[in-house]
C-alpha positions in Angstrom: 0.2 0.2 -0.2 1.4 3.2 -1.0 2.2 6.2 1.6 -0.6 7.9 0.0 -3.3 5.6 0.2 -2.6 4.9 3.6 -2.7 8.7 4.3 -6.0 8.8 2.5 -7.4 5.8 4.8 -5.9 7.2 7.9 -8.0 10.8 7.3 -11.2 8.5 6.8 -13.3 8.7 10.3 -17.0 6.9 10.7 -19.0 6.5 13.5 -22.0 4.7 14.0 -24.6 3.5 16.3 -28.2 3.0 16.8 -30.0 5.5 19.6 -32.9 4.8 21.7 -35.3 6.9 19.7 -38.1 5.8 17.3 -38.1 6.2 13.8 -34.2 6.3 13.7 -32.8 3.0 12.9 -29.0 4.4 12.8 -27.0 7.7 13.1 -24.0 7.5 10.7 -21.5 10.5 11.2 -18.3 10.0 8.4 -15.3 12.1 7.2 -14.4 10.6 3.8 -11.1 12.4 1.8 -11.1 9.7 -1.1 -14.4 7.2 -1.4 -17.0 6.3 -3.9 -20.2 4.4 -2.9 -21.0 1.5 -5.4 -25.1 1.6 -6.7 -26.9 0.4 -3.8 -30.1 0.6 -2.1 -31.5 1.0 1.7 -34.8 -0.1 3.3 -35.0 3.1 5.2 -34.8 6.8 4.2 -31.3 8.4 4.1 -31.3 11.9 5.5 -28.0 13.6 5.3 -26.4 17.0 6.2 -23.2 18.1 4.4 -20.9 19.6 7.1 -17.8 20.3 4.8 -16.5 19.5 1.2 -18.6 18.3 -2.1 -20.3 15.4 -2.8 -22.2 14.1 -6.5 -24.3 11.0 -6.4 -26.9 9.5 -8.7 -30.2 8.9 -7.8 -32.6 6.6 -10.0 -29.8 7.2 -12.7 -30.1 11.1 -12.6 -26.7 12.8 -11.5 -26.8 15.3 -8.5 -24.2 17.2 -6.5 -23.8 19.0 -3.5 -21.4 21.5 -1.6 -20.9 23.6 1.2 -21.6 23.4 4.6 -25.8 23.7 4.5 -27.0 21.4 2.2 -29.6 18.7 3.1 -29.9 15.3 1.3 -32.8 12.8 1.2 -32.5 9.8 -0.2 -35.6 7.2 -0.3 -35.9 3.5 0.5 -35.5 1.1 -2.4 -34.1 3.9 -4.8 -30.6 2.9 -6.7 -28.2 5.6 -5.4 -24.3 6.2 -5.5 -22.1 8.8 -3.9 -18.6 9.8 -4.5 -16.0 12.6 -3.4 -15.1 15.0 -6.0 -12.1 16.5 -4.7 -8.9 15.6 -2.7 -10.6 17.2 0.1 -13.4 15.0 0.6 -16.7 15.6 2.4 -17.8 15.6 6.0 -21.3 13.9 6.6 -23.9 13.3 9.4 -26.7 10.8 8.5 -29.8 9.7 9.8 -31.6 6.5 8.5 -35.2 6.7 9.2 -38.0 4.4 8.9 -41.6 4.5 7.7 -42.6 5.6 11.1 -41.0 9.4 10.1 -42.1 9.6 6.4 -44.1 7.0 4.2 -43.1 5.5 1.3 -45.5 6.9 -0.6 -43.5 10.1 -0.6 -40.6 8.3 -2.1 -41.4 10.1 -5.7 -41.1 13.2 -4.7 -37.7 12.9 -3.0 -36.6 11.2 -6.2 -37.5 14.4 -8.1 -35.7 17.1 -5.6 -33.5 15.0 -3.1 -31.3 18.5 -2.3 -32.4 21.0 -0.2 -31.0 24.2 0.6 -32.9 25.1 3.3 -31.1 26.7 6.4 -33.8 26.0 8.8 -34.2 22.1 8.0 -30.2 22.1 8.5 -30.3 23.9 11.9 -33.1 21.4 12.9 -30.8 18.6 11.6 -27.8 20.1 13.7 -29.7 20.3 16.9 -31.1 16.6 16.7 -27.4 15.4 16.0 -26.7 17.2 19.0 -29.1 15.5 20.9 -28.5 12.1 19.7 -24.7 12.7 20.5 -25.8 12.8 24.6 -27.1 9.7 25.9 -29.9 9.8 27.9 -31.3 12.9 25.9 -33.7 11.0 24.2 -36.8 13.0 24.9 -35.2 16.0 23.6 -34.1 14.0 20.5 -37.8 12.7 19.7 -39.3 16.4 19.9 -36.1 17.7 17.6 -37.1 14.6 15.5 -40.8 15.6 15.2 -39.6 19.1 13.7 -37.3 17.6 11.3 -40.1 15.6 10.0 -42.7 18.4 9.8 -40.4 20.4 7.6 -39.5 17.5 5.7 -43.1 16.5 5.0 -43.9 20.4 3.6 -40.7 19.6 1.0 -42.3 16.6 -0.1 -45.5 18.0 -0.7 -47.5 16.3 2.1 -49.5 18.9 4.9 -48.2 18.1 8.3 -51.2 17.8 10.8 -50.1 20.2 12.9 -51.5 23.6 13.7 -50.7 27.1 15.3 -51.6 27.2 19.0 -54.8 28.3 19.7 -56.9 29.2 22.8 -56.5 25.6 24.1 -53.0 25.9 23.9 -53.0 26.7 27.7 -54.9 23.9 28.7 -52.6 21.5 26.7 -49.5 23.4 28.0 -50.8 22.7 31.7 -51.9 18.8 30.7 -48.2 17.8 29.6 -46.7 19.7 32.7 -48.5 17.8 34.9 -47.9 14.5 32.8 -44.1 15.2 32.7 -44.3 16.0 36.2 -45.7 12.4 37.2 -43.5 10.8 34.9 -40.3 12.4 36.3 -38.2 9.2 36.9 -39.6 7.1 34.5 -39.9 9.3 31.6 -42.5 9.7 29.1 -42.2 9.3 24.9 -43.2 12.4 22.8 -45.8 9.9 21.2 -47.2 8.3 24.0 -47.7 11.9 25.1 -49.1 13.3 22.1 -52.1 10.2 22.5 -52.8 10.7 26.0 -53.4 14.1 25.5 -54.9 13.7 21.8 -52.9 16.3 20.1 -50.5 16.3 17.2 -46.3 16.6 18.9 -45.5 19.5 17.2 -48.6 21.2 18.1 -48.4 19.8 21.9 -44.5 21.5 22.1 -45.4 24.9 20.5 -48.3 25.7 22.9 -46.2 24.3 25.9 -43.6 26.5 24.7 -46.1 29.4 24.0 -47.5 29.0 28.0 -44.2 28.2 29.6 -41.6 30.2 27.4 -39.4 26.8 26.9 -39.9 23.6 25.3 -41.0 20.6 27.1 -37.5 18.5 27.0 -36.0 21.9 28.4 -38.6 21.7 31.4 -38.2 18.0 32.1 -34.6 18.5 32.6 -34.6 21.5 35.0 -37.2 19.6 37.4 -34.9 16.6 37.4 -32.1 18.9 38.5 -33.9 20.3 41.0 -34.9 17.2 42.4 -31.5 16.1 42.3 -30.3 18.9 44.0 -33.0 18.4 46.9 -31.8 14.2 47.3 -28.3 15.2 47.4 -28.9 18.1 49.9 -30.9 15.4 52.1 -27.7 13.0 51.7 -28.5 10.4 49.2 -25.5 8.7 47.1 -24.7 10.3 44.1 -24.4 6.8 42.5 -28.5 6.4 43.7 -29.8 10.0 42.6 -29.4 9.8 38.8 -31.5 6.9 38.8 -34.1 8.1 41.2 -35.1 11.5 39.1 -34.4 9.9 35.7 -31.2 10.6 34.6 -29.9 7.9 32.0 -26.7 7.7 34.0 -24.5 9.5 36.5 -22.5 10.9 33.5 -25.9 12.0 32.5 -26.7 13.9 35.7 -23.2 15.5 36.0 -23.8 17.2 32.3 -26.8 18.9 32.9 -26.3 19.7 36.3 -23.0 21.2 35.8 -24.9 23.5 33.0 -27.5 24.1 35.1 -25.5 25.3 38.2 -22.1 25.9 37.3 -20.3 23.1 39.4 -21.1 19.3 39.2 -23.2 17.6 42.0 -20.0 16.2 44.0 -18.4 19.5 44.4 -22.3 21.1 45.3 -22.9 19.2 48.2 -19.3 18.9 49.3 -19.9 22.1 51.5 -23.7 20.9 52.9 -22.0 20.7 56.6 -20.7 24.1 56.6 -22.1 27.0 58.6 -23.7 29.7 56.3 
């Protein structure tokens, strides 16, 4: 193997995992300097944001290109496609593989017609979704962000999303969701479950909550868990027990959000618990 080939392979970076979020079968992050995908198909939707570089690809034998850091590419299930680098700098991408829970197969034709979307709002929503998926335990946030990605994609594919703007019922729905979140602090609730229980479309439910309380429900839930953790820690409970008691994924998940909210990790927060004030 030549030194140039070894160098190119060394610059290839890949990360893949399956998140605990309904509708997402895989998250795939990759950086390629020299790679060509052969023609292939997926049984899922391939939703990609291009973070850097240029890519050339064909969908159903029609060639397309995308460049820069604002492009979103959506490839439908069952349709042959390929992909390759365009120049020596390669490209960097983040991909979600979505099943029919998120987008129905009947919209595949519209996706074939227009696979590339220069949509800053969609790109921003996807970026935030990937950030949530990177953080183990932030499932409710990821579900919420996926709902808004789905809404935007349906608009691009010519399907009208069912969600409306908050109306007179916004306060009632927001209060009902807050009560539900408070009652499920430890066990949690999925966004779809909340939507079914409260008879509301997921994105409509989130918009109503934000209008009523000034923050999205996943942020409210995290804040409530941090507050509950503070009380338990100051009452003398062990740090290892508190994360599970308040619904955090693990101790690292508690540490991350506790530090972000209070400026110090929980261990330091309770270190002076017995000091005179």
